[in-house]
N, C-alpha and C positions, 0 to 999 in steps of 0.2 A: 814821735819813734820814725823810724826812715820802716818804707816798705819792706818789705819778705814776700816773694813771688812765691807759689809750692803751682808746677803745671802740670798737670792730670794725665800719668799713666797709665793707660788705658787696653791697650794694646793696637789703639786705631790714631796712628794724627805723627807727623812732622817734629819732636818734639824738638829734639835738638835746634831745631831753627829757628826757631820760637823761643827756645831757650838762649841763642845769640842775640835777637833780637831787642828782647829783651835788660838784657846781659848792658850793652850800650849806652844804655839811660842812667849807673852805674850801681843801681840795685841788686840785695839778693835773690837771687832765682834756683830755685832747686827743683830736680823732674822726683814727683812723689809716684807711687807706685803705689805705698799702704797707705790706707785714709785719713788713721789715726797725725798721718804727718800736716795733715787739711789745718788740724786744730794752731797751730803754732806759725802762721802763716798770718798775712793780713791783707792778703788781695788774692784770689783762685785766678788758673786760665784753664780753660777746656777747651784745648784743638783738636781736629781729628779731618778724615781723610776715611771718604768704604761708608755703608752702607746706614740708614737708622737705625733699622735693625740690629745689628753687629754691633754698631755706639751703644746702645744701650745696655746689649747684652752685655758688653766686655766693663760698662760701671752697674750691672749688677752683678756679675758673675768676682769681680774685686772690690766690691760690698760702701766703694762710692757711693752711691744713690742717698742710703740714710746719712754719712758725712757730707751730703750734698746740703741735703733736706736741715741736717746741721746749723753749719757754717754758716750758708749759705742765707735762708730762710727766716732761721730763727736769731741767730748773729748779729746775722746782715750784713756781713762780707762780701765786698764788691769781686764780680763773676764776670770775666769774658771769657762768652765761646766763639770760637774760631773753628767758619766753615759747617762743619758737620758739629762740629762744638754750638753753636750756633743754632742749629739745627735741633739739635735734640733739645733746649731750654723750651719748645713746645709741649703744647698737650697733645695729640699725635704726629705721627708721621703715615705716607702710605706709600714708600720705596720699598719694593716686593713683601705689599700686605699689608695689614693696619697696628700699627706697633702704638703701646704707647711711651709719651714722650716724660722730660722732668715734670713738665705744667712749670715752668717760672714766668714763663711770658705765653698767655692763652693765644691759641694758637694752631694751626696745620702746616706738615711740611708738604707739601706736594711737586709735580713734577711742571716744570714751566714749559708754557700754549707757546710751542712754536707754528703753531699750525696756518696760519697765515702770514706771518712773515714767513717762515721756508726754513728762518735759520738754525743752524746744525746743537747739536749736541754731544756733548755738554758744551757751555757756554767757558770756552778757556782765553783767559785774555786780558787787558785792561780793559778799561771802563769807567769815567766818569761818574762821579757820586754828588747828587744834588744833596748836602746835608742840611739841617736846622740847628743852629747853636742854640736854641730850647734845651739842645739836651748835650748835659757834658762834652760825654763822651765826644762830641763832633764839634766843640768850636776848637777856633784857633785860627784854620786856614783865612790864609788873607786871600784865595783863589778856589775855585772848584778842583776837590781830592780825585788824584786817579787811582787805581786800585789793582791790583792783581787776582782777576777771579776764576776757579774752576769750582765750575759743581751742574749737578741737570737738575734739581732740585731746589728747592726755594723755601721760606717763611712765611707763612699768611696771616699775619697777625690777626687778631678778632676785637682789638682794639685801634685807630691810627695813631692816637697820643704816647706810640710808644717807638715809632717809630721813629729816626735819628739820620735815614738817608738813605736816599732812591736810586738804582740805573735803569737803563733801559736794554734790555736784548728779548724784543718782539714781546714787552708786557709790563711791564711796570715790576719790577725787582726790589723790593726791601730788604735792605745791600747794608745795615747800623739798623740797631735799636736799643734803648735803655728804658725800663722800667724801673727805676729808685735805683737801688746796687748794681742790680744787676743790665749786662750789658750783650749783645754778641753783632760782627761780624760778620758776613755770608764771604766777605774777597781775604785773603791772605795780607795782617800788617806788618809781618815779616815776610814777607817779598815786595812790600809795598813802598821801599827807601823810603826819603822822608817823610809823607804824607803818612806810611804808616808808621811810626813811628810817634807821627805825633796821637794816635787814636792810642798806642800803649803809657804815652804822656798824659794823657786825662784821663785817661784808667786809673794811673798808677793815684795821680789826683784827687782819688774817690774816697771818701770816709766811708766808714761803717755809718749807716744809719742807721 
């Protein structure tokens, strides 16, 4: 069965650019504001820009949290969180207060520490990412890939074995994670040309665990 992708519309995100990028891979793509539509998808993408608390509020108000628990945790459908979407995979976030996340990737989301480097926040622009091909989401690169970032906060996982890629910006930043069927990219693959398309290809190659 060919993949069908649901991109979650929860009020925060550049949905059209993600949909256009994934559509280049000749798969069915639907932007879904209705949690029930996740049942018909083989793969789910959670994009997002903005703050952690607003993101979780948007998911809750639109009924996506129980739908994600059912489709991702119970049915084991592949999920890809992008930028804020990756951060929401965490247990908790500390942006403008303390907020509970989805808990798919145990860990916390904290502000990037630039006190020693003096670098400015947000981290905006292109950055090399050292990837680990132990994780299917990070395979297929014949060079060190470069991706486009826009963020001030980052996910700090509790377990190192979920880390599929890192970059440097004042400190080590976890740029790519995978735990079984759950993946996250801190960068924007939809804005990252061929390297970004490789991430989408790897994600679409995942099947339900």
